[in-house]
MIMARVO-657175 format. One line per field, with one value per residue: residue in three letters; chain; x, y, z of N, C-alpha, C, O, CB in turn. Coordinates in pm, whole numbers, always signed. Glycine has a CB too. Example, Ala and Ser with C-alpha at 12.3 -4.5 7.8 and 13.67 -1.06 7.14 Angstrom:
BEGIN
resn	Ala|Ser
chain	A|A
n.px	+1319|+1285
n.py	-569|-225
n.pz	+780|+708
ca.px	+1230|+1367
ca.py	-450|-106
ca.pz	+780|+714
c.px	+1320|+1290
c.py	-330|+3
c.pz	+780|+787
o.px	+1424|+1341
o.py	-332|+114
o.pz	+846|+804
cb.px	+1131|+1408
cb.py	-447|-60
cb.pz	+905|+572
END
This chain:
BEGIN
resn	Met|Pro|Gln|Thr|Ser|Ile|Leu|Val|Ile|Glu|Asp|Glu|Pro|Leu|Ile|Arg|Met|Ala|Val|Ala|Asp|Asp|Leu|Arg|Asp|Ala|Gly|Phe|His|Thr|Leu|Glu|Ala|Ala|Asn|Ala|Glu|Asp|Ala|Leu|Glu|Ile|Leu|Ala|Ala|Glu|Ala|Ser|Ile|Ala|Ala|Ile|Phe|Thr|Asp|Ile|Asp|Leu|Arg|Gly|Lys|Val|Asp|Gly|Leu|Lys|Leu|Ala|Trp|Thr|Val|Gln|Asp|Arg|Trp|Pro|Ala|Val|Lys|Ile|Ile|Ile|Thr|Ser|Gly|Lys|Arg|Arg|Ile|Glu|Arg|Thr|Glu|Ala|Pro|Asp|Ser|Ser|Leu|Phe|Phe|Pro|Lys|Pro|Tyr|Thr|His|Gln|Ala|Val|Ile|Glu|Ala|Ile|Arg|Arg|Val|Ile|Ser
chain	A|A|A|A|A|A|A|A|A|A|A|A|A|A|A|A|A|A|A|A|A|A|A|A|A|A|A|A|A|A|A|A|A|A|A|A|A|A|A|A|A|A|A|A|A|A|A|A|A|A|A|A|A|A|A|A|A|A|A|A|A|A|A|A|A|A|A|A|A|A|A|A|A|A|A|A|A|A|A|A|A|A|A|A|A|A|A|A|A|A|A|A|A|A|A|A|A|A|A|A|A|A|A|A|A|A|A|A|A|A|A|A|A|A|A|A|A|A|A
n.px	+18563|+18763|+19114|+19346|+19596|+19960|+20313|+20602|+20874|+21217|+21590|+21700|+21705|+21621|+21566|+21317|+21164|+21137|+20960|+20718|+20634|+20516|+20343|+20145|+20096|+19975|+19722|+19688|+19740|+20004|+20272|+20588|+20861|+21240|+21376|+21285|+21194|+21061|+20893|+20745|+20628|+20498|+20285|+20147|+19990|+19847|+19576|+19519|+19666|+19719|+19876|+20233|+20527|+20867|+21210|+21443|+21719|+21760|+21887|+21984|+21837|+21615|+21568|+21391|+21296|+21241|+21123|+20849|+20743|+20693|+20480|+20305|+20200|+20120|+19952|+19776|+19639|+19716|+19886|+20207|+20468|+20797|+21152|+21401|+21783|+22023|+21944|+21793|+21547|+21393|+21092|+21024|+21157|+20991|+20678|+20355|+20172|+20315|+20460|+20712|+20984|+21255|+21493|+21649|+21295|+21012|+20834|+20580|+20474|+20537|+20312|+20078|+20100|+20035|+19760|+19629|+19693|+19553|+19321
n.py	+21117|+21025|+21074|+21301|+21078|+21176|+21067|+21130|+21095|+21078|+21078|+21192|+21170|+21352|+21540|+21494|+21396|+21584|+21743|+21535|+21542|+21802|+21824|+21657|+21780|+21998|+21820|+21577|+21338|+21111|+20951|+20806|+20715|+20622|+20550|+20482|+20201|+20142|+20383|+20221|+19968|+20112|+20255|+20009|+19942|+20078|+20247|+20523|+20733|+21027|+21208|+21194|+21344|+21373|+21363|+21394|+21277|+21032|+20716|+20409|+20236|+20327|+20705|+20964|+21075|+20895|+20778|+20900|+20915|+20643|+20638|+20841|+20651|+20423|+20478|+20699|+20907|+20956|+21226|+21456|+21612|+21657|+21738|+21915|+21975|+21961|+21982|+22124|+22111|+22062|+22114|+21882|+21657|+21547|+21440|+21567|+21667|+21744|+21919|+22129|+22171|+22352|+22316|+22580|+22449|+22673|+22518|+22596|+22682|+22440|+22296|+22410|+22417|+22094|+22118|+22232|+22113|+21816|+21930
n.pz	+10894|+10720|+10762|+10536|+10398|+10359|+10219|+10353|+10127|+10229|+10243|+10464|+10741|+10974|+10834|+10696|+10943|+11039|+10875|+10840|+11088|+11117|+10887|+11034|+11245|+11085|+11060|+10839|+10807|+10822|+10609|+10694|+10462|+10433|+10140|+9783|+9759|+10017|+10004|+9751|+9838|+10072|+9939|+9794|+10018|+10150|+10053|+10140|+10074|+9955|+9878|+9750|+9905|+9783|+9809|+9542|+9523|+9696|+9889|+9759|+9458|+9314|+9220|+9352|+9117|+8910|+9102|+9130|+8861|+8840|+9036|+8938|+8760|+8873|+8997|+8930|+9056|+9277|+9422|+9346|+9502|+9444|+9582|+9605|+9684|+9522|+9282|+9004|+8835|+8514|+8332|+8174|+8255|+8501|+8624|+8455|+8601|+8841|+9186|+9205|+9400|+9546|+9770|+9982|+10176|+10281|+10530|+10586|+10318|+10174|+10338|+10155|+9936|+9925|+10034|+9838|+9609|+9670|+9700
ca.px	+18554|+18882|+19239|+19360|+19750|+20044|+20397|+20699|+21025|+21350|+21631|+21808|+21588|+21590|+21405|+21145|+21089|+21021|+20783|+20588|+20572|+20482|+20211|+20114|+20052|+19854|+19573|+19726|+19694|+20129|+20356|+20748|+20982|+21346|+21383|+21167|+21124|+21038|+20751|+20675|+20561|+20344|+20199|+20072|+19936|+19790|+19504|+19437|+19745|+19632|+20035|+20327|+20655|+20994|+21378|+21473|+21805|+21736|+21992|+21916|+21801|+21575|+21540|+21264|+21194|+21161|+20916|+20699|+20715|+20604|+20351|+20222|+20178|+20044|+19873|+19737|+19537|+19783|+19900|+20306|+20545|+20904|+21254|+21613|+21855|+22089|+21951|+21674|+21457|+21345|+20964|+20928|+21208|+20899|+20555|+20297|+20061|+20398|+20505|+20881|+20997|+21358|+21560|+21514|+21156|+20899|+20748|+20426|+20444|+20485|+20108|+19970|+20126|+19954|+19614|+19633|+19658|+19459|+19219
ca.py	+21147|+21014|+21177|+21312|+21109|+21254|+21017|+21189|+20998|+21167|+20980|+21246|+21146|+21460|+21640|+21382|+21412|+21742|+21733|+21513|+21665|+21967|+21777|+21613|+21951|+22082|+21785|+21471|+21122|+21093|+20778|+20799|+20632|+20621|+20530|+20454|+20096|+20149|+20440|+20140|+19898|+20172|+20272|+19959|+19896|+20243|+20292|+20617|+20818|+21130|+21312|+21206|+21461|+21361|+21457|+21342|+21220|+20902|+20622|+20295|+20223|+20435|+20823|+21020|+21121|+20797|+20733|+21007|+20873|+20495|+20688|+20873|+20506|+20295|+20586|+20818|+20958|+21052|+21341|+21432|+21730|+21706|+21856|+21897|+22112|+21946|+21994|+22220|+21994|+22110|+22071|+21780|+21566|+21500|+21380|+21663|+21693|+21749|+22028|+22154|+22262|+22368|+22334|+22473|+22566|+22634|+22402|+22663|+22685|+22269|+22226|+22501|+22331|+21988|+22151|+22321|+21972|+21712|+21977
ca.pz	+10793|+10716|+10722|+10419|+10430|+10280|+10230|+10287|+10124|+10264|+10382|+10598|+10895|+11040|+10709|+10679|+11073|+11103|+10741|+10876|+11191|+11027|+10815|+11147|+11373|+11033|+11060|+10751|+10876|+10745|+10658|+10639|+10398|+10357|+10003|+9647|+9762|+10118|+10025|+9675|+9937|+10145|+9832|+9744|+10119|+10180|+9945|+10123|+10026|+9840|+9777|+9787|+9894|+9764|+9800|+9416|+9592|+9747|+9819|+9651|+9317|+9242|+9328|+9340|+8984|+8880|+9174|+9091|+8711|+8901|+9128|+8842|+8644|+8936|+9155|+8883|+9120|+9397|+9353|+9370|+9535|+9421|+9617|+9553|+9691|+9493|+9116|+8967|+8682|+8393|+8334|+8103|+8323|+8608|+8586|+8401|+8726|+9006|+9166|+9259|+9594|+9532|+9875|+10118|+10150|+10423|+10603|+10550|+10149|+10166|+10385|+10169|+9821|+9943|+10089|+9702|+9498|+9750|+9690
c.px	+18724|+18980|+19299|+19520|+19792|+20217|+20495|+20827|+21099|+21399|+21749|+21635|+21549|+21519|+21308|+21104|+20976|+20950|+20699|+20533|+20496|+20358|+20121|+20025|+19941|+19690|+19614|+19770|+19874|+20219|+20485|+20794|+21092|+21407|+21261|+21140|+21060|+20859|+20636|+20554|+20463|+20260|+20097|+19997|+19816|+19666|+19434|+19554|+19696|+19768|+20118|+20514|+20795|+21084|+21400|+21591|+21803|+21848|+21922|+21902|+21760|+21577|+21419|+21209|+21162|+21057|+20832|+20643|+20602|+20481|+20269|+20154|+20060|+19938|+19850|+19700|+19615|+19864|+20039|+20385|+20722|+21010|+21347|+21646|+22017|+22076|+21795|+21623|+21401|+21121|+20933|+21069|+21048|+20755|+20437|+20243|+20195|+20451|+20653|+20859|+21171|+21396|+21664|+21408|+21127|+20834|+20588|+20388|+20458|+20332|+20050|+19964|+20029|+19820|+19573|+19567|+19574|+19292|+19047
c.py	+21106|+21124|+21191|+21210|+21163|+21137|+21056|+21056|+21107|+21034|+21069|+21222|+21225|+21507|+21566|+21368|+21492|+21737|+21651|+21544|+21756|+21929|+21702|+21731|+22011|+21948|+21663|+21356|+21109|+20985|+20847|+20671|+20691|+20615|+20472|+20314|+20069|+20261|+20309|+20082|+19979|+20181|+20176|+19902|+19985|+20293|+20423|+20811|+20858|+21206|+21224|+21336|+21371|+21383|+21396|+21241|+21190|+20814|+20541|+20323|+20295|+20536|+20889|+21092|+20981|+20733|+20792|+20952|+20721|+20510|+20746|+20706|+20484|+20352|+20730|+20955|+21084|+21213|+21379|+21547|+21633|+21799|+21816|+21968|+22074|+22040|+22042|+22118|+22038|+22060|+21865|+21658|+21471|+21534|+21537|+21730|+21754|+21884|+22038|+22265|+22250|+22376|+22482|+22613|+22582|+22548|+22404|+22603|+22516|+22226|+22287|+22410|+22182|+22034|+22125|+22203|+21878|+21803|+21967
c.pz	+10832|+10656|+10598|+10398|+10307|+10306|+10205|+10245|+10112|+10287|+10455|+10743|+10968|+10953|+10737|+10840|+11069|+11001|+10777|+10985|+11178|+11010|+10921|+11163|+11227|+11003|+10918|+10850|+10706|+10712|+10659|+10543|+10386|+10198|+9914|+9769|+9868|+10013|+9858|+9795|+10056|+10057|+9777|+9829|+10190|+10059|+9999|+10109|+9899|+9804|+9866|+9764|+9871|+9740|+9643|+9491|+9662|+9741|+9773|+9524|+9233|+9299|+9287|+9233|+8925|+8936|+9157|+8928|+8774|+8955|+9008|+8793|+8682|+9015|+9067|+8973|+9254|+9339|+9385|+9315|+9483|+9472|+9560|+9642|+9649|+9331|+9117|+8867|+8621|+8378|+8272|+8206|+8482|+8622|+8599|+8540|+8862|+8951|+9214|+9289|+9589|+9719|+9944|+10135|+10264|+10443|+10554|+10389|+10085|+10190|+10291|+10013|+9817|+9924|+9880|+9601|+9527|+9727|+9576
o.px	+18788|+18966|+19309|+19602|+19732|+20242|+20536|+20858|+21084|+21342|+21858|+21526|+21451|+21400|+21215|+20991|+20854|+20833|+20582|+20414|+20399|+20265|+20005|+19919|+19834|+19586|+19502|+19832|+19870|+20245|+20480|+20761|+21090|+21491|+21158|+21064|+20986|+20753|+20513|+20444|+20374|+20152|+19991|+19924|+19723|+19694|+19327|+19529|+19656|+19768|+20104|+20577|+20821|+21091|+21324|+21553|+21834|+21914|+21807|+21949|+21807|+21586|+21357|+21105|+21045|+20961|+20720|+20525|+20481|+20387|+20161|+20035|+19951|+19854|+19887|+19732|+19597|+19878|+20046|+20397|+20719|+21003|+21375|+21559|+22115|+22152|+21706|+21708|+21306|+21064|+20862|+21021|+21043|+20718|+20426|+20280|+20153|+20475|+20703|+20797|+21220|+21321|+21783|+21406|+21188|+20768|+20510|+20308|+20407|+20255|+19933|+19864|+19959|+19758|+19514|+19458|+19507|+19180|+18952
o.py	+21141|+21211|+21084|+21298|+21191|+21126|+21052|+20958|+21202|+20931|+21027|+21256|+21201|+21524|+21596|+21320|+21498|+21722|+21683|+21570|+21774|+21970|+21687|+21763|+22063|+21978|+21663|+21327|+21103|+20915|+20963|+20553|+20804|+20697|+20425|+20337|+19971|+20210|+20305|+20128|+19922|+20124|+20213|+19813|+19952|+20386|+20458|+20930|+20801|+21268|+21188|+21381|+21292|+21439|+21300|+21127|+21266|+20806|+20567|+20426|+20331|+20528|+20856|+21158|+20961|+20670|+20742|+20951|+20703|+20432|+20691|+20683|+20495|+20293|+20841|+21072|+21198|+21272|+21337|+21589|+21514|+21918|+21720|+22035|+22124|+22123|+22012|+22037|+22083|+21967|+21772|+21544|+21356|+21651|+21603|+21843|+21802|+21940|+21937|+22369|+22144|+22444|+22450|+22736|+22527|+22496|+22317|+22516|+22477|+22162|+22249|+22351|+22159|+22004|+22034|+22194|+21836|+21752|+22042
o.pz	+10931|+10570|+10537|+10369|+10203|+10426|+10088|+10313|+10036|+10322|+10492|+10788|+11038|+10979|+10812|+10855|+11078|+11037|+10751|+10999|+11251|+11081|+10882|+11110|+11258|+10946|+10867|+10952|+10583|+10811|+10618|+10559|+10337|+10163|+9963|+9863|+9856|+9975|+9851|+9828|+10118|+10074|+9727|+9785|+10263|+9983|+9951|+10125|+9797|+9698|+9983|+9667|+9962|+9630|+9648|+9516|+9754|+9638|+9739|+9474|+9125|+9422|+9186|+9239|+8892|+8892|+9167|+8891|+8757|+8939|+8985|+8813|+8626|+9083|+9105|+8954|+9296|+9231|+9500|+9200|+9516|+9440|+9489|+9697|+9705|+9282|+9197|+8830|+8685|+8434|+8312|+8204|+8525|+8629|+8702|+8573|+8967|+8844|+9264|+9266|+9627|+9789|+9942|+10127|+10355|+10353|+10514|+10354|+9981|+10118|+10292|+9974|+9719|+9822|+9821|+9544|+9433|+9736|+9600
cb.px	+18474|+18891|+19347|+19352|+19846|+20040|+20387|+20749|+21061|+21359|+21704|+21900|+21622|+21685|+21404|+21177|+21170|+21086|+20795|+20563|+20642|+20566|+20246|+20225|+20276|+19929|+19437|+19843|+19352|+20196|+20356|+20850|+20963|+21376|+21489|+21245|+21183|+21192|+20770|+20784|+20670|+20335|+20271|+20111|+20041|+19948|+19403|+19317|+19868|+19480|+20077|+20309|+20673|+21013|+21550|+21523|+21866|+21631|+22096|+21783|+21738|+21473|+21658|+21252|+21279|+21215|+20864|+20759|+20908|+20671|+20388|+20315|+20276|+20138|+20029|+19634|+19444|+19924|+19797|+20328|+20510|+20882|+21293|+21704|+21841|+22103|+21993|+21712|+21356|+21477|+20889|+20909|+21372|+20950|+20517|+20195|+19949|+20548|+20418|+21021|+20900|+21377|+21626|+21617|+21011|+20804|+20754|+20433|+20587|+20565|+20001|+19988|+20290|+19973|+19585|+19815|+19768|+19524|+19286
cb.py	+21283|+20910|+21152|+21482|+20979|+21454|+20949|+21319|+20874|+21298|+20800|+21516|+21074|+21540|+21640|+21161|+21465|+21930|+21668|+21413|+21736|+22018|+21671|+21579|+22135|+22173|+21954|+21518|+20981|+21158|+20606|+20788|+20586|+20553|+20448|+20410|+20008|+20212|+20696|+20024|+19824|+20314|+20297|+19903|+19870|+20371|+20180|+20584|+20772|+21257|+21551|+21089|+21568|+21334|+21391|+21465|+21239|+20843|+20555|+20257|+20160|+20429|+20938|+21088|+21234|+20733|+20731|+21226|+20824|+20418|+20819|+20968|+20350|+20195|+20632|+20780|+20811|+20939|+21445|+21313|+21792|+21730|+21892|+21969|+22186|+21821|+21824|+22389|+21886|+22010|+22204|+21789|+21676|+21538|+21225|+21617|+21490|+21600|+22116|+22145|+22124|+22488|+22227|+22408|+22528|+22699|+22428|+22871|+22803|+22180|+22281|+22699|+22297|+21926|+22375|+22380|+21883|+21694|+22067
cb.pz	+10741|+10663|+10791|+10383|+10473|+10356|+10202|+10391|+9992|+10399|+10333|+10558|+11002|+11089|+10496|+10596|+11174|+11126|+10565|+10867|+11234|+10859|+10684|+11247|+11431|+10845|+11022|+10646|+10777|+10788|+10522|+10777|+10274|+10402|+9990|+9413|+9734|+10240|+9981|+9602|+10001|+10212|+9743|+9666|+10199|+10159|+9890|+10279|+10025|+9915|+9804|+9762|+10065|+9743|+9952|+9287|+9608|+9683|+9891|+9680|+9300|+9195|+9340|+9426|+8849|+8862|+9315|+9073|+8595|+9022|+9266|+8722|+8654|+9033|+9345|+8813|+9182|+9479|+9386|+9336|+9747|+9353|+9756|+9385|+9863|+9528|+9009|+8901|+8688|+8255|+8222|+7856|+8389|+8719|+8711|+8288|+8784|+9066|+9220|+9160|+9799|+9421|+9850|+10362|+10067|+10450|+10780|+10547|+10058|+10290|+10558|+10201|+9830|+10068|+10203|+9647|+9468|+9961|+9692
END
C-alpha cells in the first residue's frame, strides 16, 4: 500500500522541516514547499498528495489562503489545513472543508487532524 503524501508549505525552513520530520515519523510521505508557487508545481506533479498543511503568511505573490482556494478548485479531494501565528481567520475566508490551527500548535494535534481528515 503506498504511503499517504502530505505537502507542507511553510516559508520558515526550521518550522517546515520540523513539521515534515514529525509527519514522516508518523508514517506519512512528506513533501515540502517554501511558497505557494512551488506548492502548486508539486501538486500538479504528485497525484498521491492527500492533504496540504500551509501557513497563511508565505513569501511570494500568493498567500496560504489564496493557495487553499486554488487547491480546493483544482484538486477538490485534497484536504486543507491552514495555520498562522499572525492572524485569525473567519470561517468564510477559507474553503469550507479546511481546518485552521493557530500557532503555536502541537505537532501531535496536527498529525491527529491530518489522520482524521484523510480517513
